[in-house]
N, CA, C and O atoms as a GROMACS GRO file, in nm:
protein
  624
    1UNK      N    1   2.055   7.446  -8.556
    1UNK     CA    2   2.091   7.586  -8.549
    1UNK      C    3   2.027   7.662  -8.667
    1UNK      O    4   1.985   7.777  -8.651
    2UNK      N    5   2.021   7.597  -8.783
    2UNK     CA    6   1.959   7.662  -8.899
    2UNK      C    7   1.810   7.685  -8.876
    2UNK      O    8   1.755   7.786  -8.920
    3UNK      N    9   1.746   7.592  -8.808
    3UNK     CA   10   1.603   7.610  -8.776
    3UNK      C   11   1.587   7.729  -8.683
    3UNK      O   12   1.502   7.815  -8.705
    4UNK      N   13   1.670   7.735  -8.580
    4UNK     CA   14   1.664   7.846  -8.484
    4UNK      C   15   1.690   7.979  -8.554
    4UNK      O   16   1.623   8.079  -8.524
    5UNK      N   17   1.784   7.981  -8.644
    5UNK     CA   18   1.814   8.103  -8.719
    5UNK      C   19   1.692   8.145  -8.801
    5UNK      O   20   1.656   8.262  -8.803
    6UNK      N   21   1.629   8.049  -8.869
    6UNK     CA   22   1.508   8.079  -8.947
    6UNK      C   23   1.398   8.137  -8.859
    6UNK      O   24   1.320   8.221  -8.903
    7UNK      N   25   1.392   8.091  -8.735
    7UNK     CA   26   1.288   8.137  -8.642
    7UNK      C   27   1.325   8.267  -8.573
    7UNK      O   28   1.248   8.318  -8.492
    8UNK      N   29   1.442   8.322  -8.605
    8UNK     CA   30   1.482   8.451  -8.549
    8UNK      C   31   1.534   8.445  -8.407
    8UNK      O   32   1.531   8.546  -8.335
    9UNK      N   33   1.582   8.330  -8.364
    9UNK     CA   34   1.633   8.316  -8.228
    9UNK      C   35   1.765   8.391  -8.215
    9UNK      O   36   1.848   8.389  -8.306
   10UNK      N   37   1.785   8.458  -8.101
   10UNK     CA   38   1.907   8.536  -8.083
   10UNK      C   39   2.029   8.447  -8.061
   10UNK      O   40   2.016   8.327  -8.035
   11UNK      N   41   2.147   8.507  -8.072
   11UNK     CA   42   2.273   8.433  -8.067
   11UNK      C   43   2.292   8.355  -7.936
   11UNK      O   44   2.338   8.241  -7.939
   12UNK      N   45   2.257   8.416  -7.824
   12UNK     CA   46   2.274   8.347  -7.696
   12UNK      C   47   2.188   8.221  -7.689
   12UNK      O   48   2.236   8.114  -7.652
   13UNK      N   49   2.061   8.234  -7.724
   13UNK     CA   50   1.972   8.118  -7.721
   13UNK      C   51   2.017   8.012  -7.820
   13UNK      O   52   2.006   7.892  -7.792
   14UNK      N   53   2.068   8.054  -7.935
   14UNK     CA   54   2.117   7.957  -8.033
   14UNK      C   55   2.240   7.884  -7.981
   14UNK      O   56   2.257   7.765  -8.008
   15UNK      N   57   2.326   7.953  -7.907
   15UNK     CA   58   2.444   7.888  -7.850
   15UNK      C   59   2.402   7.782  -7.750
   15UNK      O   60   2.455   7.671  -7.751
   16UNK      N   61   2.308   7.815  -7.662
   16UNK     CA   62   2.257   7.718  -7.565
   16UNK      C   63   2.192   7.601  -7.638
   16UNK      O   64   2.212   7.486  -7.602
   17UNK      N   65   2.114   7.632  -7.741
   17UNK     CA   66   2.048   7.528  -7.820
   17UNK      C   67   2.150   7.433  -7.884
   17UNK      O   68   2.132   7.312  -7.878
   18UNK      N   69   2.254   7.487  -7.945
   18UNK     CA   70   2.355   7.402  -8.010
   18UNK      C   71   2.418   7.308  -7.909
   18UNK      O   72   2.440   7.190  -7.938
   19UNK      N   73   2.447   7.358  -7.792
   19UNK     CA   74   2.508   7.274  -7.688
   19UNK      C   75   2.409   7.168  -7.640
   19UNK      O   76   2.445   7.052  -7.623
   20UNK      N   77   2.287   7.208  -7.617
   20UNK     CA   78   2.184   7.114  -7.571
   20UNK      C   79   2.159   7.007  -7.678
   20UNK      O   80   2.143   6.889  -7.646
   21UNK      N   81   2.155   7.048  -7.804
   21UNK     CA   82   2.131   6.954  -7.913
   21UNK      C   83   2.245   6.853  -7.924
   21UNK      O   84   2.223   6.734  -7.947
   22UNK      N   85   2.367   6.903  -7.906
   22UNK     CA   86   2.483   6.814  -7.913
   22UNK      C   87   2.478   6.708  -7.802
   22UNK      O   88   2.520   6.595  -7.822
   23UNK      N   89   2.426   6.748  -7.686
   23UNK     CA   90   2.427   6.659  -7.570
   23UNK      C   91   2.293   6.593  -7.540
   23UNK      O   92   2.279   6.526  -7.437
   24UNK      N   93   2.193   6.610  -7.626
   24UNK     CA   94   2.057   6.564  -7.594
   24UNK      C   95   2.047   6.414  -7.569
   24UNK      O   96   1.955   6.371  -7.499
   25UNK      N   97   2.137   6.336  -7.622
   25UNK     CA   98   2.131   6.191  -7.602
   25UNK      C   99   2.242   6.139  -7.510
   25UNK      O  100   2.268   6.018  -7.508
   26UNK      N  101   2.306   6.228  -7.436
   26UNK     CA  102   2.414   6.184  -7.346
   26UNK      C  103   2.362   6.079  -7.246
   26UNK      O  104   2.439   5.995  -7.199
   27UNK      N  105   2.235   6.084  -7.214
   27UNK     CA  106   2.175   5.987  -7.122
   27UNK      C  107   2.174   5.846  -7.177
   27UNK      O  108   2.153   5.751  -7.101
   28UNK      N  109   2.196   5.830  -7.307
   28UNK     CA  110   2.204   5.695  -7.364
   28UNK      C  111   2.326   5.619  -7.316
   28UNK      O  112   2.337   5.498  -7.336
   29UNK      N  113   2.420   5.691  -7.252
   29UNK     CA  114   2.533   5.622  -7.190
   29UNK      C  115   2.485   5.525  -7.082
   29UNK      O  116   2.554   5.429  -7.049
   30UNK      N  117   2.366   5.550  -7.028
   30UNK     CA  118   2.308   5.463  -6.926
   30UNK      C  119   2.219   5.354  -6.982
   30UNK      O  120   2.152   5.283  -6.906
   31UNK      N  121   2.218   5.339  -7.114
   31UNK     CA  122   2.135   5.237  -7.180
   31UNK      C  123   2.227   5.134  -7.245
   31UNK      O  124   2.322   5.170  -7.314
   32UNK      N  125   2.198   5.009  -7.224
   32UNK     CA  126   2.278   4.900  -7.279
   32UNK      C  127   2.285   4.908  -7.432
   32UNK      O  128   2.186   4.939  -7.498
   33UNK      N  129   2.403   4.880  -7.485
   33UNK     CA  130   2.418   4.878  -7.631
   33UNK      C  131   2.334   4.768  -7.693
   33UNK      O  132   2.298   4.777  -7.811
   34UNK      N  133   2.302   4.664  -7.617
   34UNK     CA  134   2.215   4.558  -7.669
   34UNK      C  135   2.077   4.614  -7.703
   34UNK      O  136   2.012   4.569  -7.797
   35UNK      N  137   2.033   4.712  -7.626
   35UNK     CA  138   1.905   4.778  -7.654
   35UNK      C  139   1.922   4.881  -7.765
   35UNK      O  140   1.841   4.887  -7.857
   36UNK      N  141   2.027   4.962  -7.755
   36UNK     CA  142   2.049   5.068  -7.854
   36UNK      C  143   2.069   5.014  -7.995
   36UNK      O  144   2.029   5.077  -8.093
   37UNK      N  145   2.128   4.897  -8.006
   37UNK     CA  146   2.161   4.840  -8.137
   37UNK      C  147   2.072   4.723  -8.176
   37UNK      O  148   2.100   4.654  -8.274
   38UNK      N  149   1.967   4.700  -8.101
   38UNK     CA  150   1.880   4.586  -8.129
   38UNK      C  151   1.817   4.600  -8.269
   38UNK      O  152   1.760   4.705  -8.300
   39UNK      N  153   1.828   4.497  -8.351
   39UNK     CA  154   1.775   4.507  -8.488
   39UNK      C  155   1.623   4.483  -8.497
   39UNK      O  156   1.565   4.497  -8.604
   40UNK      N  157   1.561   4.448  -8.386
   40UNK     CA  158   1.418   4.422  -8.383
   40UNK      C  159   1.347   4.524  -8.295
   40UNK      O  160   1.410   4.607  -8.230
   41UNK      N  161   1.215   4.515  -8.294
   41UNK     CA  162   1.134   4.603  -8.210
   41UNK      C  163   1.168   4.576  -8.062
   41UNK      O  164   1.188   4.461  -8.022
   42UNK      N  165   1.172   4.683  -7.984
   42UNK     CA  166   1.199   4.670  -7.841
   42UNK      C  167   1.074   4.617  -7.770
   42UNK      O  168   0.962   4.655  -7.803
   43UNK      N  169   1.096   4.529  -7.671
   43UNK     CA  170   0.981   4.487  -7.590
   43UNK      C  171   0.951   4.596  -7.488
   43UNK      O  172   1.022   4.696  -7.480
   44UNK      N  173   0.846   4.578  -7.411
   44UNK     CA  174   0.801   4.682  -7.318
   44UNK      C  175   0.908   4.722  -7.217
   44UNK      O  176   0.926   4.840  -7.189
   45UNK      N  177   0.978   4.625  -7.163
   45UNK     CA  178   1.082   4.653  -7.064
   45UNK      C  179   1.200   4.727  -7.130
   45UNK      O  180   1.253   4.822  -7.073
   46UNK      N  181   1.240   4.684  -7.247
   46UNK     CA  182   1.349   4.749  -7.319
   46UNK      C  183   1.310   4.893  -7.356
   46UNK      O  184   1.392   4.984  -7.348
   47UNK      N  185   1.185   4.912  -7.396
   47UNK     CA  186   1.138   5.046  -7.432
   47UNK      C  187   1.142   5.139  -7.311
   47UNK      O  188   1.177   5.257  -7.324
   48UNK      N  189   1.106   5.086  -7.195
   48UNK     CA  190   1.111   5.166  -7.072
   48UNK      C  191   1.255   5.208  -7.041
   48UNK      O  192   1.280   5.322  -7.002
   49UNK      N  193   1.348   5.115  -7.059
   49UNK     CA  194   1.490   5.147  -7.038
   49UNK      C  195   1.535   5.253  -7.138
   49UNK      O  196   1.605   5.348  -7.103
   50UNK      N  197   1.495   5.236  -7.263
   50UNK     CA  198   1.531   5.332  -7.367
   50UNK      C  199   1.477   5.471  -7.333
   50UNK      O  200   1.548   5.571  -7.347
   51UNK      N  201   1.354   5.478  -7.289
   51UNK     CA  202   1.294   5.607  -7.254
   51UNK      C  203   1.367   5.674  -7.138
   51UNK      O  204   1.366   5.797  -7.127
   52UNK      N  205   1.431   5.596  -7.053
   52UNK     CA  206   1.500   5.653  -6.937
   52UNK      C  207   1.617   5.742  -6.978
   52UNK      O  208   1.666   5.820  -6.895
   53UNK      N  209   1.662   5.733  -7.102
   53UNK     CA  210   1.778   5.814  -7.142
   53UNK      C  211   1.748   5.963  -7.130
   53UNK      O  212   1.839   6.042  -7.104
   54UNK      N  213   1.624   6.004  -7.149
   54UNK     CA  214   1.591   6.146  -7.139
   54UNK      C  215   1.607   6.196  -6.994
   54UNK      O  216   1.656   6.307  -6.972
   55UNK      N  217   1.567   6.116  -6.899
   55UNK     CA  218   1.586   6.151  -6.758
   55UNK      C  219   1.734   6.155  -6.725
   55UNK      O  220   1.781   6.246  -6.657
   56UNK      N  221   1.807   6.056  -6.773
   56UNK     CA  222   1.952   6.053  -6.750
   56UNK      C  223   2.019   6.178  -6.807
   56UNK      O  224   2.108   6.236  -6.745
   57UNK      N  225   1.976   6.220  -6.926
   57UNK     CA  226   2.032   6.340  -6.987
   57UNK      C  227   2.009   6.461  -6.897
   57UNK      O  228   2.102   6.537  -6.870
   58UNK      N  229   1.886   6.479  -6.851
   58UNK     CA  230   1.854   6.592  -6.764
   58UNK      C  231   1.937   6.586  -6.636
   58UNK      O  232   1.991   6.687  -6.592
   59UNK      N  233   1.946   6.468  -6.576
   59UNK     CA  234   2.022   6.452  -6.452
   59UNK      C  235   2.170   6.482  -6.470
   59UNK      O  236   2.231   6.554  -6.390
   60UNK      N  237   2.228   6.427  -6.576
   60UNK     CA  238   2.372   6.447  -6.600
   60UNK      C  239   2.402   6.595  -6.622
   60UNK      O  240   2.489   6.652  -6.555
   61UNK      N  241   2.330   6.657  -6.714
   61UNK     CA  242   2.357   6.798  -6.744
   61UNK      C  243   2.322   6.889  -6.627
   61UNK      O  244   2.388   6.991  -6.606
   62UNK      N  245   2.220   6.853  -6.551
   62UNK     CA  246   2.179   6.933  -6.437
   62UNK      C  247   2.281   6.937  -6.325
   62UNK      O  248   2.280   7.029  -6.242
   63UNK      N  249   2.370   6.838  -6.322
   63UNK     CA  250   2.472   6.833  -6.218
   63UNK      C  251   2.600   6.906  -6.255
   63UNK      O  252   2.692   6.916  -6.174
   64UNK      N  253   2.606   6.956  -6.377
   64UNK     CA  254   2.725   7.028  -6.424
   64UNK      C  255   2.689   7.176  -6.433
   64UNK      O  256   2.611   7.216  -6.520
   65UNK      N  257   2.744   7.255  -6.344
   65UNK     CA  258   2.707   7.395  -6.332
   65UNK      C  259   2.691   7.470  -6.462
   65UNK      O  260   2.588   7.534  -6.484
   66UNK      N  261   2.790   7.464  -6.550
   66UNK     CA  262   2.785   7.541  -6.674
   66UNK      C  263   2.686   7.482  -6.775
   66UNK      O  264   2.658   7.545  -6.877
   67UNK      N  265   2.636   7.364  -6.749
   67UNK     CA  266   2.541   7.301  -6.841
   67UNK      C  267   2.399   7.293  -6.784
   67UNK      O  268   2.308   7.246  -6.852
   68UNK      N  269   2.382   7.338  -6.662
   68UNK     CA  270   2.252   7.323  -6.598
   68UNK      C  271   2.141   7.398  -6.671
   68UNK      O  272   2.025   7.358  -6.666
   69UNK      N  273   2.177   7.509  -6.739
   69UNK     CA  274   2.075   7.586  -6.811
   69UNK      C  275   2.022   7.512  -6.934
   69UNK      O  276   1.917   7.548  -6.986
   70UNK      N  277   2.093   7.411  -6.979
   70UNK     CA  278   2.048   7.336  -7.096
   70UNK      C  279   1.994   7.198  -7.060
   70UNK      O  280   1.951   7.124  -7.149
   71UNK      N  281   1.995   7.162  -6.932
   71UNK     CA  282   1.952   7.028  -6.891
   71UNK      C  283   1.808   6.998  -6.931
   71UNK      O  284   1.780   6.894  -6.991
   72UNK      N  285   1.718   7.088  -6.899
   72UNK     CA  286   1.577   7.066  -6.930
   72UNK      C  287   1.552   7.073  -7.080
   72UNK      O  288   1.468   7.000  -7.133
   73UNK      N  289   1.622   7.161  -7.149
   73UNK     CA  290   1.607   7.172  -7.294
   73UNK      C  291   1.645   7.040  -7.360
   73UNK      O  292   1.570   6.986  -7.441
   74UNK      N  293   1.760   6.987  -7.324
   74UNK     CA  294   1.808   6.862  -7.383
   74UNK      C  295   1.722   6.743  -7.341
   74UNK      O  296   1.691   6.657  -7.422
   75UNK      N  297   1.684   6.739  -7.214
   75UNK     CA  298   1.609   6.626  -7.163
   75UNK      C  299   1.463   6.622  -7.204
   75UNK      O  300   1.394   6.524  -7.179
   76UNK      N  301   1.415   6.728  -7.266
   76UNK     CA  302   1.273   6.737  -7.306
   76UNK      C  303   1.250   6.704  -7.454
   76UNK      O  304   1.141   6.730  -7.506
   77UNK      N  305   1.348   6.650  -7.520
   77UNK     CA  306   1.336   6.631  -7.665
   77UNK      C  307   1.239   6.519  -7.706
   77UNK      O  308   1.211   6.503  -7.824
   78UNK      N  309   1.188   6.443  -7.610
   78UNK     CA  310   1.085   6.343  -7.641
   78UNK      C  311   0.948   6.380  -7.583
   78UNK      O  312   0.855   6.300  -7.582
   79UNK      N  313   0.938   6.502  -7.535
   79UNK     CA  314   0.807   6.552  -7.491
   79UNK      C  315   0.725   6.584  -7.616
   79UNK      O  316   0.781   6.608  -7.723
   80UNK      N  317   0.594   6.586  -7.602
   80UNK     CA  318   0.505   6.611  -7.715
   80UNK      C  319   0.409   6.725  -7.682
   80UNK      O  320   0.373   6.745  -7.565
   81UNK      N  321   0.370   6.797  -7.781
   81UNK     CA  322   0.279   6.910  -7.761
   81UNK      C  323   0.147   6.866  -7.699
   81UNK      O  324   0.083   6.944  -7.628
   82UNK      N  325   0.105   6.742  -7.727
   82UNK     CA  326  -0.022   6.692  -7.674
   82UNK      C  327  -0.009   6.635  -7.532
   82UNK      O  328  -0.106   6.585  -7.476
   83UNK      N  329   0.111   6.641  -7.475
   83UNK     CA  330   0.132   6.594  -7.338
   83UNK      C  331   0.155   6.444  -7.325
   83UNK      O  332   0.162   6.393  -7.214
   84UNK      N  333   0.166   6.373  -7.436
   84UNK     CA  334   0.181   6.228  -7.433
   84UNK      C  335   0.325   6.182  -7.454
   84UNK      O  336   0.350   6.065  -7.484
   85UNK      N  337   0.419   6.274  -7.440
   85UNK     CA  338   0.560   6.238  -7.455
   85UNK      C  339   0.619   6.190  -7.324
   85UNK      O  340   0.548   6.163  -7.227
   86UNK      N  341   0.751   6.179  -7.324
   86UNK     CA  342   0.821   6.134  -7.203
   86UNK      C  343   0.948   6.216  -7.187
   86UNK      O  344   0.998   6.271  -7.285
   87UNK      N  345   1.001   6.226  -7.069
   87UNK     CA  346   0.970   6.151  -6.948
   87UNK      C  347   0.866   6.218  -6.856
   87UNK      O  348   0.814   6.153  -6.766
   88UNK      N  349   0.836   6.345  -6.878
   88UNK     CA  350   0.752   6.419  -6.783
   88UNK      C  351   0.608   6.439  -6.826
   88UNK      O  352   0.525   6.482  -6.746
   89UNK      N  353   0.576   6.409  -6.950
   89UNK     CA  354   0.440   6.432  -6.999
   89UNK      C  355   0.407   6.581  -7.011
   89UNK      O  356   0.292   6.621  -6.992
   90UNK      N  357   0.509   6.662  -7.043
   90UNK     CA  358   0.487   6.806  -7.062
   90UNK      C  359   0.399   6.828  -7.184
   90UNK      O  360   0.396   6.746  -7.275
   91UNK      N  361   0.328   6.940  -7.186
   91UNK     CA  362   0.249   6.974  -7.304
   91UNK      C  363   0.300   7.106  -7.361
   91UNK      O  364   0.399   7.161  -7.313
   92UNK      N  365   0.232   7.155  -7.464
   92UNK     CA  366   0.279   7.273  -7.536
   92UNK      C  367   0.303   7.395  -7.448
   92UNK      O  368   0.384   7.481  -7.483
   93UNK      N  369   0.235   7.404  -7.335
   93UNK     CA  370   0.254   7.519  -7.246
   93UNK      C  371   0.389   7.516  -7.176
   93UNK      O  372   0.437   7.620  -7.131
   94UNK      N  373   0.450   7.398  -7.167
   94UNK     CA  374   0.572   7.383  -7.087
   94UNK      C  375   0.696   7.345  -7.166
   94UNK      O  376   0.804   7.332  -7.108
   95UNK      N  377   0.684   7.327  -7.295
   95UNK     CA  378   0.798   7.283  -7.376
   95UNK      C  379   0.863   7.405  -7.441
   95UNK      O  380   0.800   7.477  -7.518
   96UNK      N  381   0.989   7.427  -7.408
   96UNK     CA  382   1.064   7.542  -7.462
   96UNK      C  383   1.081   7.529  -7.613
   96UNK      O  384   1.088   7.419  -7.666
   97UNK      N  385   1.089   7.642  -7.680
   97UNK     CA  386   1.110   7.643  -7.824
   97UNK      C  387   1.238   7.568  -7.860
   97UNK      O  388   1.243   7.497  -7.961
   98UNK      N  389   1.341   7.582  -7.779
   98UNK     CA  390   1.467   7.511  -7.805
   98UNK      C  391   1.444   7.360  -7.807
   98UNK      O  392   1.499   7.290  -7.893
   99UNK      N  393   1.364   7.309  -7.714
   99UNK     CA  394   1.334   7.166  -7.711
   99UNK      C  395   1.252   7.125  -7.833
   99UNK      O  396   1.273   7.018  -7.889
  100UNK      N  397   1.162   7.209  -7.875
  100UNK     CA  398   1.079   7.182  -7.993
  100UNK      C  399   1.167   7.172  -8.118
  100UNK      O  400   1.143   7.089  -8.206
  101UNK      N  401   1.268   7.258  -8.125
  101UNK     CA  402   1.361   7.254  -8.237
  101UNK      C  403   1.440   7.125  -8.236
  101UNK      O  404   1.455   7.059  -8.339
  102UNK      N  405   1.492   7.088  -8.120
  102UNK     CA  406   1.566   6.961  -8.110
  102UNK      C  407   1.476   6.845  -8.149
  102UNK      O  408   1.520   6.753  -8.218
  103UNK      N  409   1.351   6.848  -8.106
  103UNK     CA  410   1.258   6.740  -8.138
  103UNK      C  411   1.242   6.722  -8.288
  103UNK      O  412   1.257   6.611  -8.339
  104UNK      N  413   1.211   6.829  -8.360
  104UNK     CA  414   1.189   6.816  -8.504
  104UNK      C  415   1.318   6.775  -8.576
  104UNK      O  416   1.314   6.694  -8.668
  105UNK      N  417   1.430   6.829  -8.534
  105UNK     CA  418   1.558   6.793  -8.596
  105UNK      C  419   1.594   6.648  -8.564
  105UNK      O  420   1.645   6.576  -8.650
  106UNK      N  421   1.569   6.606  -8.441
  106UNK     CA  422   1.602   6.469  -8.399
  106UNK      C  423   1.515   6.367  -8.474
  106UNK      O  424   1.566   6.264  -8.519
  107UNK      N  425   1.387   6.395  -8.487
  107UNK     CA  426   1.299   6.303  -8.560
  107UNK      C  427   1.342   6.296  -8.706
  107UNK      O  428   1.353   6.188  -8.763
  108UNK      N  429   1.366   6.411  -8.767
  108UNK     CA  430   1.409   6.414  -8.906
  108UNK      C  431   1.538   6.333  -8.924
  108UNK      O  432   1.549   6.252  -9.016
  109UNK      N  433   1.634   6.356  -8.837
  109UNK     CA  434   1.762   6.285  -8.844
  109UNK      C  435   1.740   6.134  -8.826
  109UNK      O  436   1.798   6.054  -8.900
  110UNK      N  437   1.657   6.096  -8.730
  110UNK     CA  438   1.632   5.954  -8.706
  110UNK      C  439   1.568   5.887  -8.828
  110UNK      O  440   1.601   5.774  -8.862
  111UNK      N  441   1.478   5.958  -8.893
  111UNK     CA  442   1.409   5.901  -9.010
  111UNK      C  443   1.498   5.893  -9.133
  111UNK      O  444   1.482   5.802  -9.214
  112UNK      N  445   1.591   5.986  -9.148
  112UNK     CA  446   1.673   5.991  -9.269
  112UNK      C  447   1.810   5.926  -9.251
  112UNK      O  448   1.898   5.942  -9.336
  113UNK      N  449   1.828   5.854  -9.142
  113UNK     CA  450   1.953   5.785  -9.113
  113UNK      C  451   1.926   5.635  -9.104
  113UNK      O  452   1.823   5.593  -9.052
  114UNK      N  453   2.018   5.555  -9.154
  114UNK     CA  454   2.006   5.410  -9.140
  114UNK      C  455   2.003   5.373  -8.992
  114UNK      O  456   2.078   5.428  -8.911
  115UNK      N  457   1.917   5.280  -8.960
  115UNK     CA  458   1.904   5.228  -8.824
  115UNK      C  459   1.924   5.077  -8.829
  115UNK      O  460   1.909   5.017  -8.935
  116UNK      N  461   1.957   5.014  -8.716
  116UNK     CA  462   1.975   4.868  -8.718
  116UNK      C  463   1.849   4.795  -8.766
  116UNK      O  464   1.859   4.684  -8.818
  117UNK      N  465   1.734   4.854  -8.748
  117UNK     CA  466   1.607   4.788  -8.778
  117UNK      C  467   1.543   4.835  -8.909
  117UNK      O  468   1.439   4.781  -8.948
  118UNK      N  469   1.602   4.936  -8.979
  118UNK     CA  470   1.546   4.980  -9.107
  118UNK      C  471   1.644   5.073  -9.178
  118UNK      O  472   1.733   5.132  -9.117
  119UNK      N  473   1.626   5.084  -9.309
  119UNK     CA  474   1.708   5.174  -9.390
  119UNK      C  475   1.658   5.318  -9.375
  119UNK      O  476   1.545   5.342  -9.333
  120UNK      N  477   1.745   5.411  -9.410
  120UNK     CA  478   1.709   5.553  -9.407
  120UNK      C  479   1.594   5.581  -9.502
  120UNK      O  480   1.584   5.520  -9.609
  121UNK      N  481   1.508   5.672  -9.462
  121UNK     CA  482   1.398   5.717  -9.547
  121UNK      C  483   1.444   5.835  -9.630
  121UNK      O  484   1.543   5.901  -9.598
  122UNK      N  485   1.372   5.860  -9.738
  122UNK     CA  486   1.399   5.980  -9.817
  122UNK      C  487   1.357   6.103  -9.737
  122UNK      O  488   1.278   6.094  -9.642
  123UNK      N  489   1.410   6.215  -9.776
  123UNK     CA  490   1.372   6.341  -9.711
  123UNK      C  491   1.223   6.366  -9.724
  123UNK      O  492   1.158   6.409  -9.629
  124UNK      N  493   1.168   6.339  -9.842
  124UNK     CA  494   1.025   6.360  -9.865
  124UNK      C  495   0.939   6.275  -9.774
  124UNK      O  496   0.839   6.324  -9.719
  125UNK      N  497   0.975   6.148  -9.757
  125UNK     CA  498   0.900   6.059  -9.668
  125UNK      C  499   0.911   6.108  -9.523
  125UNK      O  500   0.811   6.110  -9.451
  126UNK      N  501   1.030   6.148  -9.482
  126UNK     CA  502   1.050   6.198  -9.345
  126UNK      C  503   0.964   6.322  -9.321
  126UNK      O  504   0.901   6.335  -9.216
  127UNK      N  505   0.962   6.413  -9.416
  127UNK     CA  506   0.882   6.535  -9.401
  127UNK      C  507   0.733   6.502  -9.396
  127UNK      O  508   0.657   6.569  -9.326
  128UNK      N  509   0.691   6.402  -9.470
  128UNK     CA  510   0.551   6.359  -9.467
  128UNK      C  511   0.514   6.306  -9.328
  128UNK      O  512   0.406   6.336  -9.276
  129UNK      N  513   0.601   6.227  -9.271
  129UNK     CA  514   0.577   6.173  -9.136
  129UNK      C  515   0.573   6.288  -9.035
  129UNK      O  516   0.485   6.292  -8.948
  130UNK      N  517   0.667   6.380  -9.045
  130UNK     CA  518   0.667   6.496  -8.955
  130UNK      C  519   0.539   6.577  -8.972
  130UNK      O  520   0.481   6.623  -8.873
  131UNK      N  521   0.496   6.595  -9.095
  131UNK     CA  522   0.373   6.670  -9.122
  131UNK      C  523   0.254   6.607  -9.052
  131UNK      O  524   0.167   6.677  -8.999
  132UNK      N  525   0.250   6.474  -9.051
  132UNK     CA  526   0.140   6.403  -8.985
  132UNK      C  527   0.139   6.423  -8.834
  132UNK      O  528   0.038   6.398  -8.768
  133UNK      N  529   0.251   6.469  -8.778
  133UNK     CA  530   0.264   6.490  -8.634
  133UNK      C  531   0.251   6.637  -8.593
  133UNK      O  532   0.273   6.671  -8.477
  134UNK      N  533   0.216   6.723  -8.688
  134UNK     CA  534   0.202   6.866  -8.658
  134UNK      C  535   0.100   6.889  -8.548
  134UNK      O  536  -0.009   6.832  -8.549
  135UNK      N  537   0.137   6.974  -8.454
  135UNK     CA  538   0.052   7.015  -8.342
  135UNK      C  539   0.020   6.902  -8.246
  135UNK      O  540  -0.056   6.921  -8.151
  136UNK      N  541   0.076   6.786  -8.269
  136UNK     CA  542   0.061   6.672  -8.179
  136UNK      C  543   0.195   6.648  -8.109
  136UNK      O  544   0.205   6.655  -7.987
  137UNK      N  545   0.297   6.619  -8.191
  137UNK     CA  546   0.432   6.602  -8.139
  137UNK      C  547   0.527   6.709  -8.192
  137UNK      O  548   0.626   6.743  -8.127
  138UNK      N  549   0.495   6.761  -8.310
  138UNK     CA  550   0.586   6.852  -8.380
  138UNK      C  551   0.527   6.993  -8.387
  138UNK      O  552   0.412   7.013  -8.425
  139UNK      N  553   0.610   7.088  -8.349
  139UNK     CA  554   0.572   7.229  -8.354
  139UNK      C  555   0.564   7.276  -8.499
  139UNK      O  556   0.654   7.250  -8.579
  140UNK      N  557   0.456   7.343  -8.533
  140UNK     CA  558   0.430   7.388  -8.670
  140UNK      C  559   0.538   7.486  -8.720
  140UNK      O  560   0.581   7.476  -8.835
  141UNK      N  561   0.582   7.579  -8.636
  141UNK     CA  562   0.685   7.675  -8.678
  141UNK      C  563   0.817   7.605  -8.706
  141UNK      O  564   0.886   7.636  -8.803
  142UNK      N  565   0.852   7.511  -8.620
  142UNK     CA  566   0.978   7.437  -8.639
  142UNK      C  567   0.972   7.354  -8.766
  142UNK      O  568   1.070   7.347  -8.841
  143UNK      N  569   0.859   7.291  -8.789
  143UNK     CA  570   0.840   7.211  -8.911
  143UNK      C  571   0.855   7.301  -9.034
  143UNK      O  572   0.926   7.265  -9.128
  144UNK      N  573   0.790   7.416  -9.034
  144UNK     CA  574   0.796   7.506  -9.149
  144UNK      C  575   0.939   7.552  -9.176
  144UNK      O  576   0.981   7.561  -9.292
  145UNK      N  577   1.012   7.582  -9.071
  145UNK     CA  578   1.152   7.624  -9.088
  145UNK      C  579   1.235   7.509  -9.146
  145UNK      O  580   1.315   7.531  -9.237
  146UNK      N  581   1.216   7.389  -9.094
  146UNK     CA  582   1.288   7.272  -9.147
  146UNK      C  583   1.249   7.249  -9.293
  146UNK      O  584   1.336   7.221  -9.376
  147UNK      N  585   1.122   7.260  -9.324
  147UNK     CA  586   1.074   7.238  -9.460
  147UNK      C  587   1.142   7.336  -9.557
  147UNK      O  588   1.184   7.297  -9.666
  148UNK      N  589   1.153   7.462  -9.518
  148UNK     CA  590   1.223   7.561  -9.601
  148UNK      C  591   1.368   7.521  -9.624
  148UNK      O  592   1.418   7.529  -9.736
  149UNK      N  593   1.434   7.477  -9.518
  149UNK     CA  594   1.574   7.437  -9.528
  149UNK      C  595   1.591   7.317  -9.620
  149UNK      O  596   1.686   7.311  -9.698
  150UNK      N  597   1.500   7.221  -9.610
  150UNK     CA  598   1.506   7.103  -9.696
  150UNK      C  599   1.484   7.144  -9.842
  150UNK      O  600   1.557   7.100  -9.931
  151UNK      N  601   1.385   7.229  -9.865
  151UNK     CA  602   1.354   7.275 -10.001
  151UNK      C  603   1.469   7.355 -10.061
  151UNK      O  604   1.490   7.353 -10.182
  152UNK      N  605   1.543   7.426  -9.977
  152UNK     CA  606   1.657   7.505 -10.023
  152UNK      C  607   1.785   7.422 -10.036
  152UNK      O  608   1.889   7.473 -10.078
  153UNK      N  609   1.777   7.294 -10.000
  153UNK     CA  610   1.893   7.207 -10.008
  153UNK      C  611   1.995   7.228  -9.899
  153UNK      O  612   2.109   7.182  -9.910
  154UNK      N  613   1.955   7.299  -9.792
  154UNK     CA  614   2.047   7.324  -9.680
  154UNK      C  615   2.049   7.209  -9.582
  154UNK      O  616   2.138   7.200  -9.497
  155UNK      N  617   1.952   7.119  -9.594
  155UNK     CA  618   1.944   6.998  -9.512
  155UNK      C  619   1.915   6.884  -9.607
  155UNK      O  620   1.830   6.896  -9.695
  156UNK      N  621   1.984   6.775  -9.590
  156UNK     CA  622   1.960   6.661  -9.680
  156UNK      C  623   1.888   6.549  -9.610
  156UNK      O  624   1.860   6.446  -9.672
   0.00000   0.00000   0.00000
C-alpha cells in the first residue's frame, strides 16, 4: 500500500490492491505442504505444482463475485515484464500496475524473510537483487518507490 501511495494511486485502486495483495497466495491452499516447506530445491514436477498456485488464486478469486475484480491482479504476481513469467506469460503491455506492485513487494518480502531453504537476506542485498531484475521482472517505478520507503525506514 505504501508503494501504491508513493506512486499516486487513488484510494479505490489502493483498496483493491490491498485486498489482492492479502489474497495473492490463496492458491497455495492447493499445494502440498511437503512442497511449500521443502528445505531443498524443488524438482521439476514440484516446481510445476508450485507454479500452479497462481492459477488457483485467479480461479478461486474469480469465482467470488465481490473478489472477481482482483482475481487477475492477485494471480499475475509471478508474471514478468519480459513475458517469461507464469502462469500466462504476460508481458509489460498486459500486467496491471497493481500486479507489478505486488510482485516487487512479494519478492522483497520473500528475500528478507527466513525460508526453509535459506536465512533472510539483508534489505540491501534484497534491493540489489531487485535492481538486477529491473525492466525484466521488476517495474522500475515500483522499485524506486520501494527503495525510497526502505531508505526512509518505512520498510525493513
